[in-house]
Every structure is written in structure tokens, then in C-alpha cells.
N, C-alpha and C positions, 0 to 999 in steps of 0.2 A: 841332322843325320837320321836316316831311316834305320830301322833295325836290320841287322844282317840275318839272312835266312839261307837254308839249304846249302848249295854249293859255295856261295860267298862266305857263309859262316864257317863251313868246313875248311875252306882255304885260309881264313883268318886264324883258325885254331892251328892249322899246319904251320903257319909262320910263327905263331906264338909258342909253339911246343918247346922251343929251345930254352925259353925263360919261364915257362909256366910253373915249374916246381919251385923256382926261386921266389916268385910272388906268393905262391901258396905257403911257403915256409914262414912268411912274414905275418900270416893270419893266425892270431892266437886261438888255439883250440880247434883248428881246422881238422886235424886228423882224429883228435879225440871225439869230436862231434860226429864224424863219419862212423866211428866205431859204436858210438851210442845209438845212432840210427840203425846200424846193422843188428845190434842186440835187440832192437825193438821189433824185428821180424819175429822174434820169439820161437826160433827153430830149435828143436830138441837135439840131443845126442851129439853136440858139437858139429852138427851137420852130417853125421855119418849116414851114407846111403841117399843123400839128398842132392838134387840138382838146383843150382842157383844161377840166375841170369843177372849179370851186372851190366845194366843198359846205360850207355854213355859213360864208359869207364875213364875217358881222358888218358892221362899219363899213368893211371893205375892207383891213385890214392884210394878210390872206393874199393878197388880190388884188394888192396892191402888191408883195408878195414874188414872186408868179408873174410879174408883168409885168417885174420887174427881172431875173429869172433867164431868162425865156423871152420876150424882147421881140417875137418874131415869131409867137407862138402866138395862136390864137383862144381867148379865155377867156370862159366862161359862169359867172358868180358867182351863187350861190343862197343865200337865207336865209329862215327862217320868220318873222323879226321884221321887220315893215314899218318900224318906226322905225330899226332898225340899217341896213336896206337903203337907206332914204332918205338917211341920212347917207353911206353908201358912194357912192351914185350921184351925189351932189352934188360929189364930188371930181373933179379933172381926170384924165381917162383918155385913153389913146391909142385910136385906131380898133381895133376888133376885140375890145373888152371890153364885155360886156353883163351886165345884172343882171335877175334873175327872183325874184319873191316866191313862195316855195314851201317847204313842209317837206321834209326829206330823204326822207320816206316818200311824197311826192306829186309826184315829178318828172314822171311821164307826164301827170298831170292838168293840170300847169302848162305842158305843151308842151315840156319839156326832154327831148330824145331823143338817144340815142347814134347811132353809136358815138363814144365819146371815146377819145383816145389815152392819157389819164391822168386820174385823179381825185385831187385834193388836198383833204384834210379836216382843218382845224385846230380843235381844241377843240370837236369836234362829238359824238363817239360817247358820251361819258359823259352827255350831255344828252338823248339820245333814249331813248324807252321801250323799244325793241326793237333793240339794236345788231345782232343777227344779221339781222333783216329789212332793215335799212339796208345792211349789207354785201352781202346778196344783190342788192339794187337796184343798188348800185354795180357789182357784178360784171356784172350784166346790161347796164348801159349802156357798159361798157368794150369796146373792140374786142378780138378775140383777141390775146393778148400785151400788152394795155394795162396800164399801171402804176398802182399805188396808193401814195400816201404819206399816212399819218395822223400828224399832229403833235398830240400830246395829253399832258395831265397824266395819266400812268400811272406810279404809284409802283413802285419796284424791288421792294418787299416787305420791305426792310430797315427796322427801327424808326428808324434815324437819319434816313432820308429822309422818313418820315412825320412825324417830329418837326420837321424843317426846314420842311416844307410847313405844318404847323399853326402853327409859330412865326411864319412870314411872314404868314400870314392873320390871326392874332390880334394880332400886333404892328404891322402896317402896313395891310394891305388892308382889313380890317373896320372899323377906326376911321375911315379916310378915306372908305370907301364909306358908312358910317353917317352921317357928317357931310354927305355929298352927298345923302342920302335914299334910298340904294340898298342898305341893309343886308341886306334879305331876299334879294336876288339873290346877294350875295357870301357870305352864309352858306350858300346853296345851293351856290355854287362850291366852298367848302371841303369840304362834306359829299359833293358829287358825286365829288370826287377820292378821298377816303378810303374811299368805299363802292364805287368802280368796280374793274374788273380791275387787277391788277398788269400791268406791261408784258409779261411772259411769258405771262400768262393771256390778254391781249388778242391777242397774236400767235397763240396756239392757236385763239382764236375766229376770227381771220382765215383760218387754214388750214382750219378746219372748214367755211368757206363756199366752198371750192374754189380758193383762191389758192395760188400756189406761190412758191418763192424768198422766203419771208417771213423778214424779219430785224428785230431790235430794235436801234436805233442810239441811243446816248446823245447828250445835248446838254451843252455845257460850262457853267461858271459855277455859280451857286447852284442852278441847276435840274438839276444832275447827280443822277441817281437819282429825280428828280421828273417831268421832262418827257422824252419820247422821241419819236423818229420810228420808226414801224413801216412798213416798205415790203414790197410784194409785187406780184405780177402775175397777171393772168388767163392761164391756160394757152392756148397757141396750138395745141396738138395736138388730135387727135380725142379725143372724150370729155370734154374741157374741164374736167377736174379733179373731176367729180362723177359 
């Protein structure tokens, strides 16, 4: 099976949107980890007066994490899957949260314009065709000094952590997803992780796109060495990092 990309991947997420939250709920620590990564943005004042872009919001789990951590921020949530976005938008949200249907590569065409004070991207970058191009887009919509937090399945590079990821997928995720009719998407999920950058390689990719203060931060529980938060910021000084 080749990896799903672009329209094929969006269509697979559309089909899986009906059961996505059910599978997420079976993942211990999923929502808590998203909140931890949102806190790692380090934004002040509960987000008051700040604009945050939630890039690849899916059914809204990342949006919920941002609203919990930053209850006074203006949040724009974007996703390429119409089905996932529809599920997200149906949920109850406070004022100041909005949803836009757009791929990460097409923000300007969808009317999503900066500057944003922060960008949060959960489980996005291993699913895009050109991660460097998307990082460049993210950098361009950030205000000078704006912050980035990427919450992603990025393996440590140790064989143990790859084995844990494969074991969880084959032993739990794939059987359940196949029973729900979404096996193709979740086979893609497994492969997209094992074929993507390690956490340190992705951090190097982020630096190559002009971000500074880039750090790789672990997450606890079974996802140690499997899921990381990679944080960085757009430089505020003249020259802007490139």
C-alpha cells in the first residue's frame, strides 16, 4: 500500500470522520497530551488579544485543547477534510473560534491570513506531500516572534519505540479500524509514522525553514519516544532567520 496523499487522504478522512472520535477515545492520554503541547506554546494572559491558527484541526480535539489552555484567544481552525471539519464545527464552541475548509498549502486561497501569534499543528506534517513548503507557509503567516508547536507522531529513532508503535497499531488500532470500515486510512497512519522523519530530523527540518529556539519535547506514557512536541518561533530580529 502506498501512502495516501492530498485529495485521496482528505477523502479517506471524510469517510472515517464518523468513527474518528471513537477511536481517539480509546487512546490513553490523547487529549491530555494535546493540552500539554498547547501549553508548550508558552503564550501569556490566557491568550487574551492573541490570534492562534489550529492547522489540521480534524474533528476538533486540537481545537478543544487550545480553547482549554487559551480560553481568551481567537482561534482559527483549518482542515482539508470537509467531513472532519463538519464534525468539528457541530460541537459547542465559545465565541472567537472559527472553522475554515482548506488544505495546509492553500491558506491564502481560503482567506486565512496572518499575522498569527502562534500556530498549533497536531498530527499534520507526516500527512502533507511537502512538509517544507507547509513550514514555509506557517512561518509566513506568523508574526515576528510568533510561536510554533507541532504535536506529532515522530519516532525517536530507537528500535524499541518503532516496535511499540507497530505493536499498538497491529494489535489494537488496525483491527478496530478495519472492523469500522476504515482500515485503509489506519494502515496509512501506521506507515506514515514509520516512514516520516524522526523527531530530531523533523526539528532539523523546522530549523532549515528559518525557525529559531527549536526544541524536541517528549510526551509521557506509552507514547514516550513515539509522540513529541516540537516547538520553535519565527525570529523577531532583522533578517528573520533566512
